[in-house]
DOVEX-732493 format. One line per field, with one value per residue (C-alpha): z, y, x. Coordinates in Angstrom, 2 decimals, m for minus. Layout:
! DOVEX-732493
pz <- c(Z, ...)
py <- c(Y, ...)
px <- c(X, ...)
END
This chain:
! DOVEX-732493
pz <- c(m101.07, m98.14, m98.24, m95.88, m96.66, m94.75, m95.10, m93.75, m92.71, m92.93, m90.86, m87.83, m88.26, m87.50, m89.45, m89.92, m91.16, m94.23, m94.86, m98.13, m97.67, m100.24, m101.92, m98.62, m97.05, m93.26, m91.55, m88.17, m86.13, m84.21, m80.42, m77.41, m77.77, m81.58, m81.54, m79.12, m81.36, m84.31, m82.61, m81.67, m85.27, m86.41, m85.57, m86.62, m87.38, m83.93, m82.22, m84.24, m83.29, m79.64, m79.79, m81.37, m78.78, m75.99, m77.28, m77.52, m73.98, m72.79, m74.47, m72.85, m69.45, m69.86, m70.29, m66.54, m65.85, m68.44, m66.96, m63.51, m64.85, m66.37, m63.31, m60.93, m63.27, m63.23, m59.44, m59.00, m61.42, m59.22, m55.90, m54.54, m55.27, m55.98, m56.80, m60.06, m61.22, m64.40, m63.00, m66.46, m67.54, m64.37, m64.86, m68.53, m67.75, m64.97, m67.39, m69.96, m67.35, m66.40, m70.00, m70.99, m68.03, m69.02, m72.65, m71.59, m69.72, m72.70, m75.20, m72.75, m72.55, m76.36, m76.61, m74.04, m75.79, m79.11, m77.50, m75.63, m78.78, m80.58, m77.64, m77.41, m81.17, m81.18, m78.20, m79.83, m83.04, m81.11, m78.99, m82.04, m83.90, m80.89, m80.46, m84.16, m84.21, m81.11, m82.73, m85.76, m83.74, m83.42, m80.14, m79.39, m78.58, m76.16, m74.40, m73.95, m72.66, m69.33, m69.46, m66.76, m68.97, m71.99, m69.79, m68.44, m71.98, m73.26, m70.29, m68.51, m71.38, m73.78, m71.11, m70.39, m74.05, m73.53, m70.66, m72.79, m75.77, m73.89, m71.09, m71.29, m74.95, m74.58, m71.21, m72.84, m75.58, m72.97, m70.62, m73.44, m74.90, m71.64, m70.59, m74.11, m74.14, m70.65, m71.35, m74.65, m72.81, m70.12, m72.70, m74.27, m70.88, m69.48, m71.12, m68.18, m65.71, m68.25, m68.66, m64.87, m65.00, m68.07, m67.01, m63.83, m65.60, m68.51, m66.10, m64.01, m67.10, m68.44, m65.14, m65.21, m68.78, m68.13, m65.13, m66.25, m69.99, m69.64, m69.76, m66.07, m66.26, m69.32, m67.65, m64.51, m66.51, m68.23, m64.84, m63.66, m66.44, m65.97, m62.24, m62.86, m65.47, m63.15, m60.33, m62.66, m63.94, m60.42, m59.25, m62.00, m61.05, m57.39, m58.09, m60.59, m58.26, m55.21, m54.63, m54.44, m52.33, m49.79, m49.74, m48.97, m46.54, m48.55, m48.11, m50.03, m47.95, m48.59, m52.27, m53.28, m56.90, m55.92, m52.75, m54.64, m57.38, m54.84, m53.06, m56.41, m57.27, m53.79, m54.06, m57.47, m56.14, m53.20, m55.41, m58.02, m55.32, m54.02, m57.61, m58.19, m54.79, m55.37, m58.92, m57.97, m54.92, m56.99, m59.69, m57.23, m55.28, m58.37, m59.66, m56.26, m55.76, m58.80, m56.31, m55.02, m58.46, m59.50, m56.32, m55.95, m59.70, m59.65, m56.68, m58.35, m61.58, m59.68, m58.11, m61.54, m62.95, m63.18, m63.14, m59.99, m60.09, m63.64, m62.97, m59.61, m61.54, m63.91, m60.98, m59.32, m62.52, m62.66, m59.04, m59.90, m63.03, m61.42, m59.54, m62.68, m64.65, m62.25, m62.50, m66.17, m65.50, m62.74, m65.04, m67.73, m65.23, m64.34, m68.00, m68.86, m66.18, m67.25, m70.90, m70.08, m68.47, m71.37, m73.94, m72.40, m72.42, m76.11, m76.80, m75.20, m77.46, m80.48, m79.36, m79.77, m83.20, m84.17, m83.58, m86.95, m87.45, m89.22, m92.91, m95.19, m98.82, m101.64, m103.60, m101.59, m102.58, m101.84, m100.76, m103.09, m100.14, m96.41, m96.21, m93.83, m94.82, m92.70, m95.00, m93.17, m90.57, m87.94, m85.35, m82.68, m79.92, m79.92, m76.76, m78.05, m74.61, m73.06, m76.26, m76.07, m78.60, m77.80, m80.59, m80.37, m83.68, m85.99, m89.53, m88.87, m91.88, m92.05, m93.83, m91.93, m94.48, m95.00, m93.28, m90.95, m87.35, m86.76, m83.12, m81.57, m78.53, m76.57, m73.25, m71.92, m73.74, m76.78, m79.23, m79.66, m78.81, m80.93, m83.97, m83.28, m82.77, m86.07, m88.08, m87.43, m87.75, m84.12, m85.02, m88.36, m88.99, m88.82, m91.88, m94.04, m94.86, m93.78, m96.54, m96.49, m99.69, m101.42, m100.50, m98.05, m95.07, m95.53, m98.89, m97.55, m95.46, m91.74, m92.05, m94.41, m92.36, m89.22, m91.12, m92.06, m88.78, m85.44, m82.30, m78.78, m76.40, m73.43, m71.29, m71.93, m71.79, m71.34, m71.44, m68.86, m70.79, m71.04, m71.84, m75.06, m76.25, m75.30, m77.47, m80.22, m80.78, m82.98, m85.35, m84.61, m86.91, m85.62, m84.67, m81.12, m82.33, m83.85, m80.61, m78.54, m80.95, m80.54, m76.74, m76.76, m78.93, m76.40, m73.50, m71.81, m72.54, m69.37, m66.89, m68.70, m68.36, m64.64, m64.13, m62.71, m66.04, m68.42, m71.51, m70.32, m67.19, m67.02, m66.55, m64.23, m62.24, m61.10, m62.46, m62.25, m62.09, m64.04, m63.22, m65.48, m67.17, m67.74, m69.23, m71.50, m72.81, m73.50, m75.60, m77.45, m78.13, m79.54, m81.95, m82.89, m83.73, m85.92, m87.93, m89.62, m91.97, m89.88, m86.16, m83.74, m80.25, m77.77, m74.71, m75.29, m72.83, m70.17, m67.51, m68.18, m65.98, m67.34, m67.92, m69.75, m71.67, m73.23, m74.14, m75.61, m77.67, m79.06, m79.91, m81.47, m83.52, m85.24, m85.52, m87.15, m90.07, m93.25, m91.34, m90.88, m87.17, m85.24, m81.66, m78.78, m75.88, m72.87, m72.38, m75.09, m74.83, m76.49, m79.71, m80.23, m83.32, m84.94, m88.53, m87.81, m84.56, m84.54, m81.67, m80.91, m78.75, m78.57, m81.33, m83.85, m85.19, m83.77, m85.13, m86.94, m87.64, m86.16, m82.56, m83.22, m85.50, m82.91, m80.17, m82.27, m82.79, m79.04, m78.85, m76.97, m77.79, m76.18, m73.01, m72.91, m73.44, m70.64, m68.34, m69.32, m68.45, m65.15, m64.27, m64.70, m61.96, m59.53, m56.02, m52.45, m50.42, m46.66, m46.85, m46.93, m44.72, m46.22, m49.58, m50.03, m53.15, m55.33, m59.06)
py <- c(160.52, 162.90, 166.68, 169.43, 172.68, 175.29, 176.05, 179.16, 178.82, 182.20, 181.07, 179.68, 181.81, 179.24, 177.41, 173.70, 171.26, 169.44, 166.07, 164.27, 160.57, 157.98, 160.54, 161.15, 164.61, 164.62, 167.98, 168.48, 171.59, 173.13, 172.97, 174.00, 176.29, 176.12, 177.40, 180.17, 181.23, 181.10, 183.49, 185.72, 185.59, 187.74, 190.73, 189.02, 192.22, 193.72, 190.43, 189.89, 193.42, 192.66, 189.46, 191.19, 193.99, 191.41, 189.48, 192.70, 193.58, 190.11, 190.38, 193.78, 192.32, 189.85, 192.66, 193.50, 189.90, 190.22, 193.60, 192.04, 189.31, 191.78, 194.08, 191.17, 189.83, 193.19, 193.35, 189.77, 190.29, 193.15, 191.61, 192.02, 195.76, 197.11, 200.53, 199.08, 198.23, 199.95, 202.39, 203.60, 200.01, 199.39, 202.63, 201.83, 198.41, 199.93, 202.52, 199.82, 197.82, 200.88, 201.86, 198.30, 198.02, 201.27, 200.10, 196.75, 198.50, 200.78, 197.90, 195.88, 198.80, 198.97, 195.23, 195.32, 198.27, 196.40, 193.22, 195.15, 196.91, 193.55, 191.91, 194.50, 194.41, 190.61, 190.57, 193.09, 191.06, 187.80, 189.12, 190.58, 187.27, 185.32, 187.64, 187.48, 183.70, 183.22, 185.35, 183.02, 179.82, 178.19, 178.65, 174.98, 175.70, 178.49, 176.34, 173.51, 175.74, 177.55, 181.31, 180.98, 178.69, 181.01, 184.03, 182.33, 181.62, 185.12, 186.86, 184.75, 182.58, 185.52, 187.75, 185.18, 185.30, 189.00, 188.13, 185.54, 187.85, 191.08, 189.73, 186.05, 185.87, 188.59, 187.08, 183.66, 184.98, 186.62, 183.66, 181.33, 183.70, 184.58, 181.01, 180.27, 183.38, 182.64, 178.96, 179.83, 182.20, 179.58, 176.92, 179.34, 179.89, 176.35, 173.63, 171.20, 173.73, 174.78, 171.14, 170.90, 173.71, 172.46, 168.82, 169.48, 172.18, 169.90, 167.04, 169.23, 170.36, 166.85, 165.74, 168.72, 168.00, 164.32, 165.14, 168.24, 167.56, 163.89, 162.33, 162.96, 166.57, 167.33, 165.68, 167.76, 171.03, 169.94, 169.20, 172.64, 174.38, 172.08, 172.83, 176.56, 176.58, 174.68, 177.11, 180.08, 178.62, 177.83, 181.30, 182.97, 180.85, 181.73, 185.48, 185.39, 183.32, 185.48, 186.28, 182.57, 181.84, 184.48, 183.35, 179.76, 180.73, 179.17, 179.96, 179.09, 175.91, 174.87, 175.91, 172.57, 173.22, 176.21, 174.54, 171.37, 173.39, 175.30, 172.07, 170.45, 173.27, 173.07, 169.29, 169.70, 172.41, 170.24, 167.17, 169.12, 170.69, 167.23, 166.11, 169.03, 168.98, 166.42, 167.40, 171.07, 170.53, 168.52, 171.19, 174.06, 172.18, 171.47, 175.06, 176.53, 174.17, 174.92, 175.97, 172.41, 171.09, 173.82, 174.09, 170.46, 170.14, 173.50, 172.52, 169.20, 170.93, 173.64, 171.08, 170.01, 173.50, 174.94, 178.53, 178.49, 182.21, 182.22, 179.21, 180.66, 183.71, 181.49, 179.56, 182.81, 183.95, 180.67, 181.12, 184.65, 183.51, 180.52, 182.57, 184.64, 181.43, 180.10, 183.21, 182.75, 179.02, 179.74, 182.14, 179.46, 177.09, 179.57, 180.47, 176.79, 176.29, 179.39, 178.41, 175.05, 176.84, 179.27, 176.48, 174.71, 178.01, 178.47, 174.99, 176.11, 179.16, 176.94, 174.68, 177.68, 178.47, 174.80, 174.96, 175.14, 178.36, 178.54, 178.10, 181.11, 180.79, 181.43, 183.23, 185.38, 185.25, 187.89, 186.90, 188.08, 188.68, 187.96, 184.85, 182.29, 178.65, 175.63, 172.63, 169.29, 170.63, 168.34, 169.44, 167.66, 169.22, 167.48, 167.55, 166.27, 166.48, 164.22, 162.20, 162.76, 163.78, 165.43, 165.58, 168.93, 169.15, 166.45, 167.13, 170.66, 172.38, 175.69, 179.05, 182.35, 184.82, 188.31, 191.11, 188.58, 187.45, 183.81, 182.76, 179.71, 178.25, 175.05, 173.68, 174.33, 172.33, 171.74, 173.32, 176.86, 178.64, 176.16, 177.09, 180.78, 180.27, 178.42, 181.41, 183.64, 180.53, 180.32, 176.62, 174.85, 172.39, 168.67, 167.98, 169.87, 173.54, 177.01, 179.53, 183.27, 184.62, 181.31, 181.38, 178.92, 180.92, 179.17, 180.96, 184.42, 184.96, 185.68, 189.44, 189.91, 187.54, 189.58, 192.71, 191.33, 189.53, 191.27, 189.15, 189.92, 187.20, 185.85, 186.41, 189.99, 190.97, 194.63, 195.81, 197.92, 201.11, 203.95, 203.25, 205.20, 203.02, 199.86, 200.94, 202.29, 198.77, 198.23, 200.98, 202.56, 205.55, 206.37, 209.96, 210.84, 211.56, 208.06, 206.56, 208.42, 207.37, 203.70, 204.08, 205.57, 202.74, 200.25, 202.22, 202.88, 206.60, 207.73, 205.64, 206.51, 210.23, 209.72, 208.30, 210.62, 211.11, 210.09, 208.30, 208.77, 206.69, 203.75, 200.26, 197.68, 197.89, 201.47, 202.56, 201.83, 198.35, 197.91, 195.59, 192.63, 194.42, 197.59, 195.63, 193.79, 197.07, 198.38, 195.25, 195.81, 199.44, 198.12, 195.85, 198.65, 200.93, 198.23, 198.09, 194.77, 193.25, 190.06, 190.28, 187.35, 187.88, 185.12, 185.77, 189.50, 190.47, 187.91, 190.46, 193.26, 194.14, 194.43, 198.20, 198.18, 195.03, 196.93, 199.85, 197.56, 195.79, 199.17, 200.02, 196.61, 196.95, 199.98, 198.31, 195.04, 196.58, 195.26, 192.83, 189.09, 188.47, 185.28, 185.57, 183.10, 183.76, 181.90, 184.57, 183.44, 186.67, 188.51, 186.47, 186.16, 188.37, 186.50, 185.47, 182.05, 180.17, 177.07, 174.63, 172.95, 169.85, 167.31, 169.06, 168.79, 171.05, 169.50, 172.08, 175.41, 178.08, 181.22, 181.50, 180.72, 177.80, 176.19, 176.64, 174.73, 171.85, 171.10, 169.94, 171.06, 174.73, 174.68, 173.13, 175.76, 178.54, 177.24, 177.03, 180.61, 181.82, 179.92, 181.41, 184.89, 184.07, 182.74, 184.21, 183.42, 181.89, 181.84, 180.04, 176.55, 176.15, 172.76, 174.46, 177.10, 178.58, 178.31, 178.16)
px <- c(m111.13, m111.58, m111.43, m112.44, m114.19, m116.14, m119.80, m121.52, m125.15, m126.90, m129.85, m128.04, m124.92, m122.33, m119.65, m119.59, m116.98, m118.23, m116.65, m117.24, m116.60, m117.65, m119.93, m121.75, m121.77, m121.51, m121.90, m120.27, m120.92, m118.07, m118.23, m116.22, m113.22, m113.27, m116.86, m115.90, m113.05, m115.41, m117.81, m114.90, m113.70, m116.65, m114.44, m111.23, m109.29, m109.82, m109.01, m105.84, m104.79, m105.60, m103.54, m100.53, m100.61, m100.91, m97.89, m95.84, m96.94, m95.92, m92.53, m91.92, m92.85, m90.00, m87.43, m87.25, m86.17, m83.39, m82.42, m82.25, m79.95, m77.44, m77.53, m76.88, m74.17, m72.40, m72.57, m71.34, m68.47, m67.31, m68.31, m64.76, m64.81, m68.34, m66.90, m65.61, m69.15, m70.29, m72.87, m73.83, m74.63, m76.66, m78.63, m79.14, m80.63, m82.73, m84.12, m84.82, m86.73, m88.81, m89.57, m90.40, m92.79, m94.55, m94.63, m96.07, m98.89, m99.56, m99.71, m101.84, m104.29, m104.45, m105.04, m107.84, m109.49, m109.47, m110.85, m113.57, m114.76, m114.86, m116.67, m119.43, m120.03, m120.15, m122.51, m124.81, m125.01, m125.43, m128.29, m130.03, m129.70, m130.97, m133.97, m134.82, m134.46, m136.61, m139.34, m139.31, m139.67, m143.10, m144.95, m144.39, m140.74, m141.66, m144.24, m141.72, m138.94, m139.16, m138.72, m136.02, m133.90, m134.23, m133.49, m130.36, m129.14, m129.90, m128.29, m125.68, m124.42, m124.17, m122.61, m119.91, m118.91, m118.21, m115.90, m114.12, m113.59, m112.88, m110.68, m109.86, m108.86, m106.15, m105.15, m104.96, m102.65, m100.44, m100.52, m99.43, m96.82, m95.05, m94.15, m92.92, m90.73, m89.42, m88.77, m87.10, m84.76, m84.14, m83.22, m80.76, m79.10, m79.11, m81.18, m80.99, m82.37, m85.03, m86.05, m86.32, m88.92, m90.77, m91.31, m93.37, m95.41, m96.31, m97.05, m99.37, m101.30, m101.62, m103.15, m105.52, m106.58, m107.23, m109.43, m111.33, m111.62, m112.42, m115.87, m116.58, m115.42, m117.57, m120.58, m120.02, m120.10, m123.32, m124.88, m123.78, m125.71, m128.72, m128.84, m128.44, m131.23, m133.57, m132.86, m133.46, m136.73, m137.96, m136.91, m138.95, m141.98, m141.49, m141.47, m144.34, m146.50, m145.79, m149.47, m150.39, m147.32, m148.34, m152.00, m151.06, m148.30, m145.50, m141.81, m138.67, m138.46, m142.08, m142.21, m140.78, m139.78, m137.64, m136.37, m135.39, m133.71, m131.60, m130.68, m129.87, m127.48, m125.93, m125.45, m123.82, m121.48, m120.40, m119.93, m117.95, m115.78, m114.88, m114.24, m111.84, m110.14, m107.39, m106.31, m106.45, m104.23, m101.72, m101.64, m101.20, m98.54, m96.45, m96.61, m95.90, m92.96, m90.83, m88.11, m88.15, m87.26, m84.82, m82.74, m81.53, m80.84, m79.07, m76.88, m76.05, m75.03, m73.17, m70.83, m69.68, m69.09, m65.56, m66.92, m69.04, m69.74, m71.15, m73.36, m74.47, m75.65, m77.62, m79.09, m80.10, m81.85, m83.78, m84.84, m86.04, m87.88, m89.61, m92.26, m92.85, m93.34, m95.97, m98.17, m99.23, m99.53, m102.07, m103.87, m104.10, m105.67, m108.42, m108.90, m109.30, m111.94, m113.86, m113.69, m115.26, m118.20, m118.46, m118.25, m121.24, m123.14, m122.31, m123.67, m126.96, m127.00, m126.39, m129.23, m131.55, m130.09, m130.50, m134.27, m135.98, m137.96, m141.28, m140.55, m140.91, m142.08, m139.65, m142.38, m144.80, m148.47, m151.10, m154.64, m157.41, m159.77, m159.92, m162.04, m160.50, m160.86, m159.93, m159.68, m159.65, m157.19, m155.72, m153.19, m151.17, m149.11, m145.72, m143.65, m140.32, m138.72, m141.36, m141.92, m145.67, m148.32, m151.63, m154.20, m155.97, m157.88, m159.22, m160.43, m161.69, m163.27, m165.13, m165.11, m165.08, m166.40, m165.11, m167.07, m168.70, m168.27, m167.46, m167.70, m166.07, m167.81, m167.36, m166.18, m162.67, m160.03, m162.23, m159.76, m161.14, m157.88, m155.92, m158.02, m157.41, m153.65, m153.27, m154.54, m151.46, m149.20, m148.15, m148.00, m148.15, m150.96, m150.18, m152.34, m154.80, m154.44, m155.55, m156.18, m156.79, m158.28, m157.57, m153.86, m152.32, m151.02, m147.65, m147.34, m148.23, m145.11, m144.99, m144.47, m147.41, m149.55, m148.90, m149.94, m153.34, m154.12, m154.65, m154.83, m156.05, m154.92, m156.82, m153.71, m152.63, m148.97, m148.11, m144.52, m142.69, m143.27, m145.78, m149.41, m149.02, m146.15, m148.04, m150.97, m148.71, m147.31, m150.35, m149.19, m145.82, m146.37, m149.87, m150.66, m151.65, m155.18, m155.46, m154.15, m156.77, m159.52, m158.49, m158.41, m161.90, m163.20, m161.78, m163.33, m160.00, m159.53, m161.34, m159.34, m156.08, m156.85, m157.45, m153.94, m151.22, m149.43, m152.17, m150.89, m147.29, m147.92, m145.54, m146.91, m145.42, m142.21, m141.60, m144.99, m148.70, m150.22, m153.46, m156.34, m157.05, m159.94, m157.91, m155.02, m157.46, m158.85, m155.32, m154.73, m158.01, m157.01, m153.73, m155.65, m158.07, m155.13, m153.56, m156.81, m155.94, m158.52, m158.66, m159.34, m159.00, m160.39, m159.54, m161.74, m161.24, m163.98, m163.10, m162.07, m164.57, m167.50, m171.04, m170.88, m167.54, m168.48, m171.39, m169.13, m166.49, m169.12, m170.17, m166.56, m165.96, m169.15, m167.65, m164.23, m165.35, m167.22, m165.68, m163.40, m163.18, m163.68, m162.95, m164.12, m163.86, m166.20, m167.53, m170.19, m172.56, m174.55, m171.65, m171.87, m175.65, m175.47, m172.58, m173.29, m171.73, m171.26, m169.06, m169.58, m166.24, m165.89, m163.08, m161.15, m163.99, m166.74, m169.91, m172.36, m172.49, m175.09, m176.60, m177.77, m181.43, m180.60, m178.32, m180.92, m183.46, m180.99, m181.15, m177.56, m174.44, m175.03, m178.48, m177.07, m174.34, m176.90, m179.11, m176.07, m175.18, m178.71, m178.69, m175.31, m176.82, m179.31, m176.69, m176.81, m175.81, m178.64, m179.26, m182.60, m181.12, m178.07, m177.30, m176.56, m173.98, m175.60, m178.68, m178.19)
END
């Protein structure tokens, strides 16, 4: 037994067909035009109204053709003596044609208004859902996907849906309705002549469908989006790396990834143009040559008609209607091509929705304190696209106690940042568990977890907004006094005050560009303002000079009182007073203890400390020309 039903998925927001066959449920997601119509159906009432108004407009546009027929018929019937023509009838049909044309424009305007309102509301909801869903995805997805590809999906693919709903959907309704109305009228007048028009049109569309909607056509559209995404991604890299490009004297031609992406898109465009050339020419030729089909058939039928004048009038009407019939047919062709592009873009949007977000607990649990415990944690970076696995952590166990500083040290790539990133659940552990206050972080809930954990990244991102708003992200309802206090604690109040507009100075494009150290201190002020009970600092002092590093340490000393602090630092002098230092190497905890205890163990930490001391004595030397520096 087979039956169909519909299932609505609240998480991914799209309908699926659910087939039950032999007690097995098979879920099939909608794609292509059906998926587009499904998205458009979110505002079904407005779109139905738009469709009805478009059909009425199309029907009214057919009235002038009918008026022309009756006017010409009246004139032909009185061709021997035009003075006998019914002027009142001619004027009446002329007025009807004018009023119907004005009415058609009015109804068309109403239909477009309804479709535009629906389109903008759908786009707003779609963008909000996409943004919310992207925020719920693990960091692994964002590291696998280029920002250019995501940007292209968020902007171009979503924007094309607006064009489909606001313009092409009403046009599609009108373009389908008008030929049907015209052909229906033609069949009522003379079915043989109507069939002469219908056969070449249907043949042309069948040829188009076979070519463009076949396997090769679908593959070509997919390649189009792939090439466009690659060009977008390479373009973003080219702009972001402009300083390096200028230093090394690169150009668009020598920056190979961008150059190859542009050439790839060009090659696809040329290949697809050649692919479309022949079927497009055939289609256009048939539609533009309806006269060629109508005229010989009409002359042949005319010779067998007893009333030549009446049939000549019918033939003339068909010759008048033929160009009007080809216009919506051309429009349907362009709409079909655009819908194929849009459908592929919608599939890319659905690919984002199909990505599984970080799971949320059904029952939220509250930590009893803010101790952080790693219990036999292992973690592997999975690159599903490349089918590779990189083991980053192996059986890591430690406890970061509340009101204490736990420092992570080790060589680059040892797993320090991975440990820090697992605490706010940027990724989920492969095995083992991470607990805060005795509660697994998976049972706390993302929102609550973000409230109790504050994170300062090694790579700072500031938004194109004022400095005040960038700091206020830590606590949106903070007073200006609290904001200033946080800025002072992060040692950035003085340089902010020296800026042209102080805290209202805009950062980035159209505003002021900050140095790496200044941006880092803004990020620290943001974390200070948040005042979360757990603070994670990933190389938070990496870009500060010696003077500001001392000031920041003083500010952080006041901030970290009563908090659980995880700090990653290459400058070992900044974590000498930490209550616990974890030495990480190869994804494992090799040693733990205080500074003095680790020095006495004479292991990796001692070697790192000696290298740190030697680096402090580094200077350029001119005494020995065979050596560039003395260390």
